C-alpha positions as CSV (number, residue, x, y, z in Angstrom):
1,M,40.0,88.7,-7.8
2,A,38.5,85.7,-8.6
3,S,40.7,82.2,-6.5
4,I,42.4,79.7,-7.8
5,P,40.4,76.5,-7.3
6,T,42.2,73.9,-5.4
7,P,43.0,71.1,-7.8
8,T,41.7,67.7,-7.3
9,V,43.9,64.7,-6.3
10,K,43.2,61.3,-7.0
11,D,43.9,59.4,-3.8
12,D,45.6,55.9,-5.2
13,A,46.8,55.5,-2.3
14,A,44.7,52.3,-1.6
15,A,44.6,51.8,-5.3
16,P,45.7,48.0,-5.2
17,T,49.7,47.7,-6.9
18,T,50.0,44.5,-7.1
19,I,49.4,42.1,-9.8
20,R,49.6,38.3,-10.3
21,A,51.5,37.3,-13.7
22,T,51.9,33.9,-15.3
23,V,54.3,32.8,-17.8
24,V,53.4,29.9,-19.5
25,Q,56.3,27.3,-20.6
26,A,54.7,24.3,-22.7
27,A,54.8,22.8,-26.2
28,T,52.4,23.1,-29.3
29,V,50.3,20.3,-30.3
30,F,52.1,20.6,-33.5
31,Y,50.1,20.4,-36.8
32,D,46.6,20.7,-34.7
33,T,45.7,23.7,-33.6
34,P,42.2,23.1,-32.9
35,A,44.2,20.7,-29.9
36,T,47.0,23.6,-29.2
37,L,43.4,25.9,-28.2
38,D,41.9,23.4,-26.2
39,K,45.5,22.8,-24.2
40,A,46.1,26.7,-23.7
41,E,42.6,26.9,-22.4
42,R,43.2,24.0,-19.9
43,L,47.0,25.9,-19.0
44,V,45.1,29.1,-18.6
45,A,42.4,27.6,-16.5
46,E,44.6,26.4,-14.0
47,A,46.8,29.9,-14.0
48,A,43.6,31.3,-13.9
49,S,42.8,28.9,-10.8
50,N,45.9,29.8,-9.0
51,G,45.0,33.5,-9.2
52,A,46.6,34.7,-12.4
53,Q,45.8,38.0,-14.0
54,L,48.1,37.8,-16.6
55,V,48.9,34.9,-18.4
56,V,52.1,34.6,-21.0
57,F,52.8,32.4,-23.6
58,P,55.3,31.7,-26.0
59,E,56.0,32.9,-29.6
60,A,54.0,31.2,-31.9
61,F,52.6,28.9,-29.8
62,I,49.4,29.0,-31.7
63,G,50.6,27.7,-35.3
64,G,53.9,25.9,-33.8
65,Y,57.5,27.1,-34.0
66,P,59.2,25.7,-37.0
67,R,62.1,24.9,-35.0
68,G,64.2,23.0,-37.0
69,S,62.5,22.7,-40.6
70,N,64.0,24.7,-43.2
71,F,61.1,24.4,-45.5
72,G,62.6,22.9,-48.3
73,A,64.3,26.0,-49.2
74,T,67.9,25.6,-50.7
75,V,69.4,28.3,-53.3
76,G,67.2,28.3,-56.4
77,H,64.5,25.8,-54.6
78,F,61.5,25.7,-52.9
79,N,59.7,22.9,-51.4
80,P,55.6,24.5,-51.1
81,T,54.6,21.2,-49.5
82,A,57.0,21.9,-46.5
83,A,55.1,26.0,-46.7
84,E,51.4,23.9,-46.3
85,Q,52.5,22.5,-42.5
86,F,52.6,25.8,-41.0
87,W,49.8,27.7,-42.9
88,C,47.3,28.0,-40.6
89,N,44.9,30.7,-39.1
90,T,44.7,31.8,-35.7
91,K,41.3,31.4,-33.9
92,M,41.0,35.0,-32.5
93,D,37.0,34.4,-31.9
94,R,38.2,31.2,-28.9
95,L,41.1,33.4,-27.8
96,A,38.8,36.0,-26.7
97,R,36.0,33.6,-24.9
98,I,39.2,31.9,-23.4
99,A,40.2,35.4,-21.6
100,E,36.8,36.2,-20.8
101,S,36.1,32.5,-19.4
102,Y,38.8,33.0,-16.6
103,K,38.7,36.6,-16.6
104,V,42.5,37.0,-17.2
105,F,44.7,39.3,-19.6
106,L,46.0,37.1,-21.8
107,V,49.5,37.3,-24.5
108,M,49.5,34.8,-26.4
109,G,52.2,34.1,-29.4
110,V,50.4,33.2,-32.7
111,I,51.2,33.1,-36.5
112,E,49.3,35.3,-37.9
113,R,47.5,35.4,-41.7
114,E,47.0,37.9,-43.4
115,G,46.6,37.7,-47.3
116,Y,49.2,34.9,-48.4
117,T,51.7,36.0,-45.9
118,L,52.3,34.6,-42.1
119,Y,53.5,36.6,-39.6
120,C,54.9,36.1,-35.9
121,S,52.5,37.8,-33.8
122,V,52.0,38.3,-30.6
123,V,47.5,39.0,-29.6
124,F,46.5,40.9,-26.7
125,F,43.1,40.5,-24.8
126,D,41.1,41.7,-21.6
127,P,39.4,39.7,-19.2
128,Q,35.7,40.8,-20.9
129,G,37.4,38.8,-23.9
130,C,37.7,42.1,-25.9
131,Y,41.3,41.9,-28.7
132,L,43.1,44.6,-27.5
133,G,45.7,44.7,-30.5
134,K,48.9,42.8,-31.5
135,R,52.3,43.7,-31.8
136,R,54.2,41.9,-35.1
137,K,57.6,40.4,-35.4
138,F,59.2,43.3,-37.5
139,M,62.2,41.1,-37.5
140,P,62.5,37.3,-38.4
141,S,65.4,35.7,-37.2
142,T,68.0,34.2,-39.9
143,A,65.9,31.1,-41.2
144,E,62.7,32.5,-39.5
145,R,63.0,34.9,-43.0
146,I,61.7,31.7,-45.1
147,V,58.4,31.7,-43.3
148,W,57.6,35.0,-41.6
149,G,57.0,38.6,-43.2
150,F,58.2,41.4,-41.9
151,G,55.6,44.1,-39.6
152,D,56.3,47.5,-38.9
153,G,56.0,49.8,-36.7
154,S,52.2,50.7,-36.7
155,T,52.1,47.5,-34.3
156,T,54.7,48.3,-31.8
157,P,51.7,49.0,-29.0
158,V,51.5,49.3,-25.3
159,F,48.4,48.9,-23.7
160,D,47.6,51.3,-20.7
161,T,45.1,48.8,-18.6
162,P,44.2,48.5,-15.4
163,I,47.2,45.8,-14.2
164,G,49.7,48.0,-16.1
165,K,51.3,49.5,-19.1
166,L,51.3,46.2,-21.1
167,G,53.5,45.6,-24.2
168,A,55.8,43.5,-25.8
169,V,58.8,42.4,-27.9
170,I,59.2,39.1,-29.7
171,C,61.9,36.6,-29.2
172,W,65.8,38.2,-30.6
173,E,64.1,41.6,-30.7
174,N,64.7,41.9,-27.7
175,K,68.6,42.3,-28.5
176,M,67.6,45.0,-30.6
177,P,68.5,48.0,-28.5
178,L,66.7,51.1,-30.6
179,L,63.5,48.8,-30.6
180,R,63.6,48.4,-26.5
181,T,64.2,52.4,-26.5
182,A,61.0,52.5,-28.3
183,M,58.8,50.6,-26.1
184,Y,60.2,52.4,-22.8
185,A,59.4,56.0,-24.6
186,K,56.0,54.3,-24.3
187,G,55.9,53.7,-20.5
188,I,56.0,50.0,-20.8
189,E,55.6,48.5,-17.1
190,I,55.0,45.2,-17.5
191,Y,57.1,43.8,-20.8
192,C,56.0,40.7,-22.0
193,A,58.9,38.6,-23.6
194,P,58.1,35.5,-26.2
195,N,60.8,33.9,-27.5
196,A,62.5,31.0,-28.6
197,D,65.5,31.3,-27.0
198,D,66.4,28.5,-24.3
199,R,69.8,29.1,-24.2
200,E,71.6,30.0,-20.6
201,V,72.8,33.2,-22.0
202,W,68.9,34.1,-22.6
203,Q,68.8,35.2,-19.0
204,P,71.1,37.9,-18.5
205,T,69.5,39.3,-21.6
206,V,66.4,39.7,-20.3
207,R,67.6,40.5,-16.9
208,H,69.7,43.6,-18.4
209,I,66.2,45.0,-19.7
210,A,64.7,44.5,-16.3
211,I,66.9,47.0,-15.0
212,E,67.3,49.0,-18.1
213,G,63.8,49.5,-18.7
214,G,62.4,49.6,-15.0
215,V,59.7,46.9,-16.4
216,F,58.9,43.9,-15.2
217,V,60.3,41.5,-18.2
218,L,57.9,37.9,-18.6
219,S,60.0,35.5,-20.4
220,A,57.8,32.8,-22.2
221,C,59.6,30.2,-24.3
222,Q,58.2,26.7,-25.5
223,F,59.3,23.5,-23.6
224,C,59.5,20.5,-26.3
225,L,60.8,17.3,-26.6
226,R,61.9,15.5,-30.2
227,K,58.4,13.4,-29.6
228,D,56.1,16.7,-29.6
229,F,57.8,17.4,-33.4
230,P,56.3,15.3,-36.0
231,A,58.7,14.9,-38.7
232,P,59.6,17.8,-41.0
233,P,58.3,17.3,-44.9
234,E,62.1,17.6,-46.1
235,Y,63.4,14.8,-43.4
236,S,63.0,11.3,-44.2
237,L,61.2,9.4,-41.2
238,A,64.1,6.7,-40.9
239,E,66.5,10.3,-41.0
240,W,63.8,12.0,-38.5
241,E,64.5,9.2,-35.9
242,N,67.8,8.2,-36.2
243,E,69.1,12.4,-35.4
244,L,67.6,12.3,-32.2
245,Q,65.7,9.9,-29.8
246,P,62.1,10.8,-29.0
247,D,62.2,12.3,-25.3
248,S,65.7,14.1,-26.1
249,V,65.0,17.6,-25.1
250,V,64.7,19.9,-28.4
251,S,64.0,23.2,-26.7
252,A,64.9,23.3,-22.9
253,G,62.6,26.9,-21.8
254,G,64.2,28.8,-19.6
255,S,60.7,30.8,-18.8
256,V,61.2,33.4,-15.9
257,I,59.9,36.5,-14.8
258,V,62.1,39.2,-13.8
259,A,61.8,42.5,-11.4
260,P,62.9,46.0,-12.8
261,S,65.7,45.6,-10.1
262,G,67.2,42.7,-12.0
263,E,66.3,40.3,-9.3
264,V,64.4,36.9,-10.5
265,L,60.9,37.1,-9.2
266,A,60.1,33.1,-10.6
267,G,62.5,30.5,-12.6
268,P,64.1,30.5,-14.8
269,N,62.4,26.6,-15.8
270,F,64.8,24.0,-17.4
271,E,63.3,20.8,-16.4
272,G,59.5,20.4,-18.3
273,E,56.6,22.2,-19.1
274,G,54.9,24.4,-16.3
275,L,53.9,27.5,-14.8
276,I,56.0,30.0,-14.0
277,T,54.2,32.3,-11.5
278,A,54.8,35.7,-9.4
279,D,53.0,39.0,-8.3
280,L,54.1,42.1,-9.5
281,D,54.4,45.1,-7.2
282,L,53.8,48.1,-9.6
283,K,55.3,50.5,-7.3
284,D,58.4,49.1,-8.1
285,V,58.4,50.0,-11.7
286,A,58.5,53.9,-9.9
287,I,61.5,53.1,-7.6
288,A,63.6,51.7,-9.9
289,K,62.6,54.2,-12.4
290,F,63.3,56.6,-9.4
291,S,67.2,55.9,-9.9
292,F,67.8,55.5,-13.5
293,D,65.0,56.2,-16.1
294,A,66.4,55.7,-19.9
295,V,64.0,57.6,-22.1
296,G,63.7,60.6,-18.7
297,H,66.8,62.2,-16.5
298,Y,68.6,59.6,-17.4
299,S,68.7,60.3,-21.0
300,R,70.5,63.4,-23.3
301,P,68.4,64.2,-26.3
302,D,70.5,66.7,-26.9
303,I,73.0,64.4,-28.2
304,L,71.3,60.9,-28.2
305,N,67.8,61.2,-30.1
306,L,65.4,58.3,-31.3
307,I,62.7,58.5,-34.2
308,V,60.4,56.2,-34.9
309,N,57.7,55.6,-37.7
310,E,54.7,54.2,-36.5
311,R,53.0,54.6,-40.0
312,A,51.7,51.1,-41.9
313,M,54.0,50.6,-44.4
314,K,51.6,49.2,-47.2
315,P,52.9,48.3,-51.0
316,V,50.5,49.8,-53.0
317,S,48.8,52.9,-52.3
318,F,45.6,54.1,-53.6
319,T,44.1,57.5,-54.3
320,S,40.9,58.6,-55.7
321,H,40.7,61.3,-58.0
322,K,36.9,62.0,-56.9
């Protein structure tokens, strides 16, 4: 009788489980993509010099978050000049070089253009400068829908990397319980949350996600002063200058890093631009999920079940008769 071979078990005990992550809290150089890329590189260089292996930027860092702008849109009217202000192309080759130069995983909030539609997206690069993929926001909030198109389920990736399973959910999509559930089911461990919500109430949101998912949450928000924004086209310069003083805070940041236990590891920062850094021990993910796994032993698929459509939803499909 043939003997049953003894299975080979990979010994991961000696493998490092701790990685250093940095969340960037800084303002876009508005209406100037080359200058914003230069600023991004300086910030990545600083983070890398402090040992960061992962660097996460805020929502729409490249291209700019159009805070306060209404794009000249009222019922029955649209101002095309206003739209031109955020009509840019993200320089993916430059982002790849930055990731490679400083040997970091780079998670960057960008405004992405496809055809004649803009999308609020997050792009991922590895330390070799390889583009891993993107997460495209599929639920723009309130007036963002004037500016950005809607993504679909084909761009909700979780990447299995040497530093952990990495993914992103953008801004108020983090309030969508079914989307969060889908990300948990994909095994996400390092949950990036680029956003534009600087309110105090955002803090319990990200802490709840950390506990609910048994994940590290890296929440990145811009810190902006009024003087960081040129006047939107729908304002006269006098109206813009009278509305707020140049040093008035427009976005207070609040970037934070939270452990799977809900413990705040770094931040929140409401004081100004800066880097928020913490060491993440991935063993903490396993410890948290042993107690509560929302898509494992604490699920009830016989009662509650989620179906996720990951097909790309194209407006036009062509079939060949050949």
